[in-house]
N, C-alpha and C positions, 0 to 999 in steps of 0.2 A: 186691678189699675193702671194704662203705662202712666211712669211720671212726666213721659214725652212722646206724644203721639203724632205718628208722621200719615200725613193723609197728601197722595198726591191726586193731580190733573191734569191729563197732557201732559206739559212739559213743565207744572211747576210744582215745587212739593210746597207745601204748610207743615213745620212744625209747631205742634202745640205745647206749649211748661201747662205739665194738667198737676199740680199740687194747691189748687185755690186754698185750701185751709191754714196752708202758710206764703200764702202771696206771692207763689210760682218763686219761693228764694235761692238763688243758685249754692244749693245744701249738694254736702257730698254728690249725693245719686243724682241730681241734677246735673252737674258740671259731668260727671261721666258719659250719662243717658247724652247732652249733649256733643260733645266731643264726640264717641260714637256714632250718634247719625252723621256727623262733619262728615267725619271719616271713610264713612258710604258713599257719603255724598261727591264726597271727590273725583270717584270713581263712577260716577252714575251718567253716560254718556244721555241718557233719555231726561236728562233733567237740566232745564237752563236758566230759571229761576226757584229762591225757596223766600219763604215768607212764616214767618217768625213771629208768634203769636204768647198770648198768655189767657187761660183757664179764668173764671172767675172774674170776680170783680177790680181785678189785678196784673198789670202787664209782669212787673217783675218788683221786690221789695231788698234787691240788694241780698248779701251774705245771710245767712241763717244761724242770728246771733245764737240759738240753743245749743247747736253744734259746735259754733265757734267758743263758748262756756266750758261745753264737756269738756272740746280738748286742753283746756288749761289746767286737766287732773295729772297732767305727766309728770313726771321728775323736773324737766326744766323748764315746766311753766306754760308749755302750750309750742316754748320756741319753734322745733323742726316739721308741729305740725302746721302750727301758722302758716311757715315757710310754705308748707311743701303744698299747702289749699289757697294761698296768693300763687303761686308756682301756675298749677294747673288752671286755676282761672285766667291765669293771662297768657295761656296754651291755649284755652279753648277761643278767646276773642282774638288771638291772630290767627289760627284757623279759622274763622269767619271771615279774615281779609285775606286768606291766600285762597281760601276757596274760588274755583276757578266759576262757579256763579256768582251773581249777585244776588243779595241776601237783604230783605225789606222787611223792616221791623213793624209792624201792627200792631201798637200800644193806645193801650188805655189806660185809665183810673191813675195808677201810680207808676214810675221808674226813678225808683229810688238808689244811691248809692252804686254798686255792681251791676242795678237794673238800669239806672242811669247810662254809667259806662257799654253795657249790652247796649244801647239806643243808638248811641255816640258811634260803637264798632259795625254795627250794622253799616252798608253801601247808602241804604235809602231809608226811608223811617218814614211814617205814617201815623201821625195820630190824631185820635178824639177830642173834639172841644171837650175843654173841662180837664182831659189826663192832668196830672202835674207831674215835674221832675224838679228833683234836686239828689244830691251829694251831699246827703246830710249827714253822715259820720262825726262830724264837728260837734253835733248838741249832746253825742252819748261819750265824748273825746276821743273818738277816733279818727282820725283825719285819713280822707280820702283818695290817699296816694296814688292809689292803682286806677279809681277809673280820672283820678285827674291826667294819665296820659292820655286815654279816650277823648275826654272832653276837650281838652286845652289844644285839641287837633283839628278841632268841628268851632268852636266860637272863637271871639275874640279874645283878650290876656284877660283885660282886665275881668270882664263881664266874669269868664270861668275862677276867676281869684276869688269875686265876691262872692259865689256861690259854695263854693269851699269853706271861706273861712267866715263864713256867717252862717249857715248849712236853711238860709232859704228855699222856699221853689220857687221856681216859674212856671208862667201856665203855656197849654199848648203852643197858644197866637204868640206870646211871645219867643219860647223854643224854636219857634219856624221861623221869625224873625231874625234869631242870631245865629240860624242855619244849625242846628241841633238836629230839628227834624224838617223832610223836605215840603209836606203842607197838615195844618188841622182840619180837620174835617168833620162833619157832624155825626155822631156816634154812631147812627143808623145806617153809617152810609159807609164807615169804618172797612166793615171786611170787603166790600166792592170795592174802592178804593186801593189797597192793599191788591187786593185779586186784578184789578183791572192795569196796575202797573205792572203787575209781576206778568203776566201776559203780554205784556206791551214787551218787555225787556226780552222774555223768549220767544219771542217772533222775528228776532232778530238773530242773523248768524252765529252760531253758537260759539266756534271756534273764533270771530272777530272781539267778537267778548271776553272771552276769555282771556286772548292778547289785551285786549284795551284793560282790562280788570288789572290785570301783574303789572302794567307799564302805568298806570297809574296811581300806584300808589308805589312803585320803586321811583319815579319821578320825582313825589314832592320829597324824598329826602337827597333830592339832589343838588348842585347849585345850577344856575338859569344856561350856563354852555352845556355843562357833560347833562342835561335832564332834555336836552335841546340833542343833542349828540346819540344820545340812548334811543330817545322816540324818531328819530329819525330813523336807524335801525330793525327801530320795531314795525314801522310803519314798510319799508322795503320787504320785510320778511312778511308781513301782511297781505303787500300787492301779489304775491308768489301766489297765493294760496290759490286752489284750483275754483275756489264758492267765490273767491273774492273775484275774480277774472270774471266767471257768470255773473254777479251782482252787479259790476258793473257795464257786463253786455248789455243785459236785462233792463237797467235806467237808461240808457242809452236808444236803445229798439223800443223802447217805453210798453215793456212788460214783466209780470212778475218774474222774481229770478225760479231757478230751477234748481234750487242747494242738494247738496245731497248729505249735508248734515243739520 
């Protein structure tokens, strides 16, 4: 049984973390599998959207604490192991946002610590009503510093700080209010809603979405004037794309576009 399963339907790839007995923890094996699949998707021109889900009763419970405890047995008390672990996790998270295809988290049960970080890292997220989100490492004496990076870039500063310092959980409805997820839906509709969103994204011109996703994250790091200058150049280049010309012509002529990609 694979720890990460991939199933493609048309232009949508569904990745399912498949370690339900460990609440799909981001173990060394899970990180390796996720990174390998993200690397493969990067060059897969047939896929235009990705859904990330979890098997069993939870989306993802964060890092594997048993593995982390075992890592302490080295002479340095685990320092090198922990530094490598968190670096590999950060690389996997950044790979999601650098992926050409939008990634949608399909969340249920719980998304805690690095699992909450994973939700915050994905480009969009749909959650089942009743799902709980938390960066609760502080409850065991481990401040969620790396999850904080993604969380604080998704929700308002004071709400993020409260979650990080109290270890309290928020509901799916509150997560939607704060902007951590796009929306909460009844659990029976969760997969359908994620599929519908992914299929809608996949129906767009892949080249345009790829250009736009990269520009979206780049401009967020820039001052306002630089962001406008950068995105102006991006749009000018996008306008020169053959399929963009076809899309505009089709709109004017009131017909479906005949895209080559």
